[in-house]
N, C-alpha and C positions, 0 to 999 in steps of 0.2 A: 504494500500500500504506500502511496506517495505520502510525503510528510504533511500530515493534516495541519500541523502548526503553521504551514506556509500560506494557508487560505487567508486572504486579506479581509478586513471587516466589511468592505463594500461589496464583497462577493458572497458573504454569508447568506443573505436572503435567498439567493439562487440555490445554494447548497441545501439550505433548510427546506426549500420547496421540492427539490429533486430527491432528497433522501427518502427511502421507504420508511414507513412508520406505522405503528398501531395506535389506535385511539381506544382508551380503556375507561374513560370517564365522560360519557356523553348521555345525557337524558334526552331520549328521543322526543318527548313532548317539548323539551326546551330548544329543539331545532325548528319549531313551528314558526316560520317567518310570517310577518303580518300579511303579506300578499296571499299566502295560502290560508291563513285564518279567515280573511275576507272571502276568498273563493269558496271555502267550505261552509262559511256562514250563509252565503247565498245558495249553495247547492242543497243545504240541509234545512234552510229556513230557520236558522238560529240567530236571534238578535244579539248583537254585542254592543256594549256601551261606548262605542267610538265611531265617529263619523267618517273617518278615512284612515288609510294606511299611515299617513304622516302623523295624524293625531295619536294613533296607537304607539308609534315609535317614540313620540315625545313623552309618552307615559312611562317609558323605560328609564326612569330616574329613581334608582333605589337607594335607600339609606341603610338597609340591612337585609338579611336573608328573608325575613318575614314579609317585608314590603315587596320583594320580588315574587315570593310565592303567591301573594294575593293576585297579581296579574297573571302569573303562570297558570293558576287553576282556572281563571276566567278564560284564557285562551284555549285551554283544553276542552272547553264546553262545546266546541264546534265539531268534535270528533264523535261520530255516532255509528258509522258503518264500517265494515271491514275494509272497503276501498279507501276510506279516509285514513285509516292507520297505514295502509299500504302506501298511499300517496305521500304521507308525511315521512315514513322511513325511507322510501325510495328517493325522495328529494334530498334527504340528508346524505345518503350513501353516494349519490351522484356528486354532491358537493365535496364530500370527503375524498372521493377518488381523484378529484381535481387537485387536491393537496397531497396526492400520492400516499394516502392512507390505504394500505393493502389489507388491513385487518381491523375490525371494529367490534367492540363488545358493548351492546346498546342496553342501557338501563331503561326500564319502562315501569310506570306506576299504575297497576291495574285498579287499585282502590279509587283512584281519581275518576275512573270511568264506570266501574261497577256501581259506585254510589249514585250514579246518574241513570242507572238502569241499562247500561251497555254490558252485554254479556262477555264473560272472560274469553270465550271462543272467538268473538268478534275481534277483540284486541290482539290476542296472540296469533290468530291465523293471518290477520292482515300484516302484522309486523314480520312474521316468519316468511310469508310469501315474498315480501320485499327483499329479505335477506337472501333467499334462494335465488331470486332473479338477479340480484346484484352480483352474485358469484358468476353468473353466465354473461351478463351484459357489461359489467364494469370491472371484472377481474378483482373483486374485493370480497374477502371472506367476512362474514358477519354472524354474530350470535347474540342471544338475548339473556339478560339478567333481570329477573323480577325483583322489584324493590318494594319493601313494606314501608308504609308511611309511619314515621316514628311518633307523630303527634296523635295517632290513633292507638288503640289498645292492642296488647298481645293477643287477646281473644280474637279480635278482628283480623290480625295477621294470620292466625291459625285458620280462620274461615277462608281467607284469600288463598292460602296454600292449598287447602282442600279443593277449592274451585279450579286451581291451576294444575293439579296432579294429572287429570286426563290428557294434558298437553306437555307432560314433563319431557318428552323427547325433543321438544322445541325450545327448551330452556336449559342453559348450562349452569346457572347459578342464581343465588338470591342475594339481595343487598338491603341496606337500610338507609333511607334518605328523608327529606323534608326537614322541618324545624328542629335544629339541633339542641339549642339551649333549653334546659328543663326536661329533656328527654334522653337520658343516658342510655347507652347500649344495653346495660343489664336488664332493662325493661323487657327485652326480647330474648332472654337467655334460652328459655324452653323451646320457642319456635325455631331458633337457630340450631339447637341440638337436634330437633326433628329433621330439619333440612340436611344436616350433616349425615344423619342416619340414612337419608334417602339418596345420598351421593352427590348433592349439589355443591358446587364451589361456593364459598362464602366471602362476602366483602361487606364493608360498612363505611358510611360517612362518619368521620370522627376527627376532631381537632381542626375544624375550620374556624368556627366561632367558639366551639366548646374547648375545654381545657385538656391538657395532656392526660388527665385521669380518664377521659372518655376513650382515648386511644388504648390505654391499658385495659379498660373494660372490654373494648371490642376484641382485643387480642386474647385475653384470658377468660372472659366470660362467654363471648360469642365464638371464639376460636376462628377468627377470620383469617384468610390468606392474603388479603390486600386491604390497605387503608385508603379510603377515598378522601382526598385533601391531605390531612395530617400535618399542615404547616405549623401548628402550634407545638409540634413535638420538640422543637429546639429549646423550649423552656425547661426540658427535663433531661439532663445528661444521661441518667440511667435508661431512660426510654430510647434515646438515640443509640446507646450501646445495644439494646435489645433489638431494635429495628435493623441495625447494621449486621449484627451477629446472625440473625435468622433470615436475613435477606427479604424482609417484609416490604413489598413495594408500596410506594405512595403515588397516588394518581393526582398530581398537582394541576391546578387550573388557574394560571396567573391572571388572565383578564377577568375571570369571575371574582377572584380575590380582590382585584382592584375595584370592580364595579360595586361589590358589596362592602367596601370599606374595611376589609381585613387588613390591607396595607394602604397607607395614605397616598403612595404613588408607586409606580412600577419599579422605579430605581431602588426602592427599599424592600422589594420582594426577596424572600430568603431561599429561592430555588438554588442559587449557587452554594449557599451555606449547607443546604441539604446534601447536595452532591459532594461537597468537600468533606462532609461527615461520613461519606461512604454509603449513603442510602440509595436504594433503588428508586429514585424519583423519576417520574415521567411527566410529560406535558400533554395537556388535554384541554378541550374547549368547554366542558360542562353543559352550559345552556347557550349555545352560540347565537341563537336568534335574539336573545335578550342581553347578552353580555358583550356584544360588539366584536365578535371575531371567532372564526373557525380555527382549526388547529394550527395552520401555518401562520395566521396572524398572531396567535399566542406565541409561537416560536419567534417570529421576527421582531415583534414589539418587545418581548422580554429580553431577547439577546441584545437589542439596541439599547435598552434602558440599563441593563446590568453588566454589560461588557463580557458576556459569555462568549466562548470561542468555538472554533470548529471541533476542538477536542471534546468540548461539552456536547456539541451536537451529535457527534458519534456516540458518546456515552448514552445520551438520552434516547437516541434511536434504538440502540441495542437494549436499553432498559425496557423500552416499550414492548419488545417481543419477549424478553425474559419474564416480564411481569404478566404476560397474557396467559390465557387458559387453553391455548392451542396445543395440539399434541407435539411431542418432541421432534419428530421428523420435519414437520412443517416449520417449527420454530427455527431449526437449523437452517432450513432453506431461506427463510426470511433474513436471518442474520448474515448469511452469505450474500444476499442481495444488498444489505447495508454496506458490507465491506466492498463489494463491487462498485456501488455508487460513489463511495469516497475515493476508491482507487482510480476511478476513471474521470473524476471531476477535474475539469480544466478551465 
């Protein structure tokens, strides 16, 4: 491989664009662009409290996670039919392919939809069909991770799990998302234990707005394999040692952190410190329609603001595949593609 250090800063955006990558922290409902919201609103006869696409975009001024979630759930109200879920997922996957994402693991929130009377089969079948078609049409592999809403009860999570089990062959894992503060991971210990028995991969949002204690709880109580966000982990040296020793990946979302005021500006983001600590950090877009950028924009803006280098780019690309739930042979092939991309970059 050529000397990665020789890549000049002004050429980094092109390298970041061209390198193969996996996206592991993407809420598919958070990819619902205002244009598609209005199209589905018209198609399904669902009224939304905004007069235009521009007015809806102007509403994307969030002060914290909850203020974002309020609009997020309102946008999801236009999703009623299998084709709606297909169109949403296919639109994201087509956009991700443009950023040279070759593998994506999509979060979805079934409780957001079943609470409105939308059937579980409608949600999963629409999303899964889009994943299958993307493999053929876009050469991007994609899989689904069902997330429980942590502001709801564990009993409701168990009910959601039971509704999803007839479709378990279309789901690779379960996660935990929604309002973090006041809803520690241990609230869901039993349902995660059941999911582990069923053979699902386990992930959880922790340490975005919540304290390092939430990350410990997700690791030791829920026994997750990946931490979504995890940027508060640097407050706890013992936690950093644990994450580094056990190679627990963090799916970091820089523009989301900026939009939700986790960091006052991108230059103060701690992605570089996480990497320097030896953690398996990755870059992801979270809810790109709402937070101002898909995965390549997260890469380019964060690199420009923090002075990350081509060496970090190589590490982050490799981390994204190491942290993924794809089988070992495919993981090796993707890592070879990363090496080839860097070796041939001129």
